[in-house]
Structure formats: structure tokens, C-alpha cells
C-alpha positions, 0 to 999 in steps of 0.5 A: 294824522298826515301833514301835507303842503299843496303849493299853488297860487292862492287868489285871495289871501282871505281864506280863513274860515272858507272851505277847501273846495273854494280854494281848489275844487279838485282837492277832496279832503275827508275827515277833520280839516284845518288850513292856513295860507302863507304866500303861495302855500296852503297847509292842509291837515286831514286824513288824506286827499284823492286828486290834485292837478299839477301839484307838488305834494311834500311829506313832512314825515322824515323830511321826504319831499316829492315834486313830480310832473303830472303825479301826486304822491299820497301818504295813507295811514291805517291803524299802525301801518303806513304805506306810500301810494304813487299814481299817475294822473292826467293833465288839465284836460284829463286826456294825457296819461303817462306810461311808467316803468313798473316795479321790477322786483325787490332785488332789481333797482333799474333796467335798460330800455331795450326796445319799443314795441310801438311808435308814436301815432300807434293806437294801443289798448289798455295793458298792451305792451309798448316797450320792454325793459331788460334787467339782470334776470328777466325782461319786463313789459311796460304796458299802456295804462289807458286805451288811446294813441301814443303821443310821444316817447320821453325816453330812448332805447338804451337808457337806464330807467328805474321803477316809476320813470316815464317813458311815453305819453298817451292821448286817450282821445288822440287829439293833437297826435299825428297818426303814423303813415301806413305802409299802404298809403306810402306805397300808393302812387300819386294821382295822374294829374299830380304826376303830370304837374310834377313832370312839367316842373322837371327840366328836360335837361334832367330827363335826358340820360347823363353820360358818365365821363370815364376818368382818365388816370392822372399822368404819373409824376416824375419821382423826386430825386433822393426819395425812395418808394415806401417799404413793402410789408414783409411776410413776417409782419402781422396783417390786421383785419380792417375795422369795417369788417368788425361790429361792436355790440353792447352786452345785454344786461342778462349777458353781463349778469351771467358773466359776473356770476360765472366769474364770481363762481370761479373766484370763490369756489374750489372747483373740481369735476369728476366724471362717469358714464351711464348706459341709457339702455333701460331708461330709453326702453322705459320711455319707449314702452310707456310713452303713449300711455304716459301722454294719454294719462298725463297729457305730457311727453315722457322725457329723459330729464325727469329720470335724471331729476329723480336720480339727482333727488335720490343722490342728494338724499344719500349725500346731503352735503352736496345739497348743503352750502357754505355760509361764512364759517357755517354749513347750511344743510337743506332738508328740501330739494329744489332742482334748478334746470339750466335753459338756454334762450335766445337772450341768454341762460336762465335757470328756473327752479323745480320746487320740492322735487323730492315730493314729485313724481315723473309726471309732475316733474315733466309738467313743471319742466315743460311749463318753465321751459315755455316761459323761459323761451317766450320771456314771461318767466318771473324772478320768483320762478328762478330764485333759490335752488339747491342743485343744478342740472345742465343738459348740454347734450341737447346741443350735441356736447360730448363732454364738458365741465359745468360751472357751479351756479352760485350760491349752490355747491354742485352742478350735474352736467348731462351730455349727448347719447352716443352708441359705443361698443361696450363689454356686457356679459363678456360680449362686445355689444353696442350701447347708448352711452352718456358721459355725466360730469359733476362739478363741486365745491371742494371746500365743502365736498370731498372727492369721496362724496362726489364719486358716491353721488355720481355713482348713485346717479349712474345706478338709478338711471341704468336701473330705474327699478331702484327708485321703486324698491328704494335700494 
């Protein structure tokens, strides 16, 4: 049974024995009822209530209290579980609804109101995005709960908001809302009659062109005796650039989160990198020979990334310590392989995860990479699709990087860096021939992984990429 208090002005103190509907018709209580009045309070005992206008509902379980404008918080009890439900509701006329910040994830407590997609006076449909909230990981849309016209914004861009914060009020009927002027209406010239009346009101003196007077330089003042001219800057003095040529822009939440995680990685792990080079001839020939048949059967292009994912899976299975992680004074070995793929987006770096990559074939990997990359670039990727991961692959070669040392993605223990393919002269069978070569790098946590395991891991990547037939024969 739930106890609650609805604060309101009671018209008559003689309410004992009367029904709740007579006190407030907007309140609907089901189940057993009991109440009394104390000045301006009505105490209700029942199984719940559905709708209250402009009321503060105070929960007496655990001492929690809520008093929110145009909102009601209801506590429902079903068998042995209790759940809290929070919903917005209208004003007295039922015309105004509030757009609130949605739930952003269990690990996200607040976000920054990045931008408004609409402006006051715009008409919106149900579930149409009207603003974007930028969090540490993803960008979340705030949608309109009803179709109508935006009446006003009650938050500003750059504000820190939490789930449940109201950012706008929407009028379902559009009454009392000033429509935003359209661009066409602003561009239309005034009618001829109005134009003539305006011209008559302008004095003739203002219509004549004004001749600009050329300002003569003031006569040079005689130098005062005993004063010396200011010293000239010597060549040795540092010339600072003017401040008007600089721009100060606040960091986005995603950029601050990436900066914090990378610095934490440097401060926590004993980072060490090892390198090797891979002859891409056979993998590129495999892709060239079967690209058309692959697209026809699977509906997706065959890329090089799926080959490296399969090679990484084989290397992780041969060196399980690279797939492990330090947890306090213990080592956690994972019997599954979730490959994180680093994707650069206009808003920052995100790392979606390919789950259970050890059970996927080339086609399944390519489809998953394609789907996650599209979501990352259009900002629709979810937090769950980026959570976890046991090993990361970063392909800087798509941007032209020749060689780099990637930084571990915490809490993982290693990361593989791919780079650009460059044709270089190589010795093959005693002859110097041109070969498409790629440098690969493995950065690993030297607290857990020794140099021996790291070199063997990278060597396995090289062997599988240079001869993909090893995957079929498991050698």
C-alpha cells in the first residue's frame, strides 16, 4: 500500500465521508481509499493515482520528496517489486507539453546541450528531434513528445542538463505562439503605396549623398625637452601574435573524454611498441579475384579490414595473454574475442565493438564493420555498441599514416596499428621486386605481456595476412 500527499487548496473543511472525486475530480484512485484534511493537505491511501494537475506528490517511503512543475511522480507497487514512474503532463488547458532530456545510459549522469535543431515558432511532429545532447560517449536527440508548435526554450546551448530536465515547451494547438517569420516573407519588398509614404517621411537632406571630409593629419607637436622617443623593438625580442587572430573554442565532451582516457592510459600502463612489416600481395590478390562474386552473394564489399580481424583473432587465440587484462592483483583471461574498431568521426574518435569475432566469417565481419561505421558517422551509434571490447584495431593507413605508435584503449591490454600500403623494393627469391608493403605496430601493456608474446603475436598477424590459406588449414 502506498502513502502519498496531494497539496491543494481544500474548499470546505467538512470532507470526511465525501468521495475523492468531489475533492478533486482530476484525481483518480483505484482500490481501497482513506483520507483526511489538515489545512491545505489531503492525505490519500490507495493503490495509486493516474492524473493530477499542478500538484506536488511527496513519497513517504524512505523520505523522498518531489515537487515539480507540470509533472507528477507516481509510485506503483506490483507484488514484491517497486518501480518509480515519472511522466510529464499538461497545464490546466492540456495544451502545453514539455520536452525533457531522455535517459542517456547507466554510466552517464549529465550532458551538454550542444545545439537546437528547431527554433521557437517552428512546427514539430511527434518524436521529431528538436535538440541534441552531447555526452562523453554519444550524441543523444531530444524529441518532441507531441505534435505542435514550439512555444519557448527554457534552456540555453552550452547548459549542463540531466535526464528529466525540461528544455522546451510545446503548444499542441499553437495558440499564443508567435510563428517564426519565413525567409520568403522577409525578402519580399514593401507594397508600392507603403514605399511612397516612407519616402515622403525621409528628409531630402538625408537623400543627398554625403561627401566625406578628408581628415587632415594634426600638426606635429613639438617634442618636449628632456623626453626621448620610445625604444624600438630589437630583433631579439619575441613578437607575439595579436589576440584578434586567435579563436578560443570550448572542448566538446567527447574530446574531453578521449583526452582523459588516453592520458589515463599513459599514466596506468607500461606502454611498449613493437613493429613488423607485411607483404600485402596475397591478401590484395584474394580481394581482387573474388570481389565481384563476394558482393553478388553477400551484398557487401570485401575489404582488407576483415582479413586483419581474422588474423587478429588467430593471433589472440595463439597468445591468450594479449586478450587478458590486469584487475588489481589478478589476471582475467577472456574466452571470447570482442574486437574494437577505432573509427574517426567529425565529432571525435569512437570505438564500436564487433562481438564474438571468433565465430564470424569474412562476410559477417564486413557487414558488421559497415553497419557500425555508418552509425558512428551519422551519430546514431549507441553506448552498448561501444561498451566492452578485448582488443582494438586502429587503421591510420586510411589517412595516409606510414608509421605510428597507437595508445592502448583502457581497460584493454594491447592495440594493433595498421598503416598505409606503399610499394617498396623487396628481395623475393634472390630478386629485387616491387611489393605492396604495410608497417604494423603493436602497443602492449608490458606489465602483463612480455616482449616474447608480443613479437610472436605480431608475427602471427604477418603470417596470416601474407598467406590467408593458413586460416583454412589452421596452421
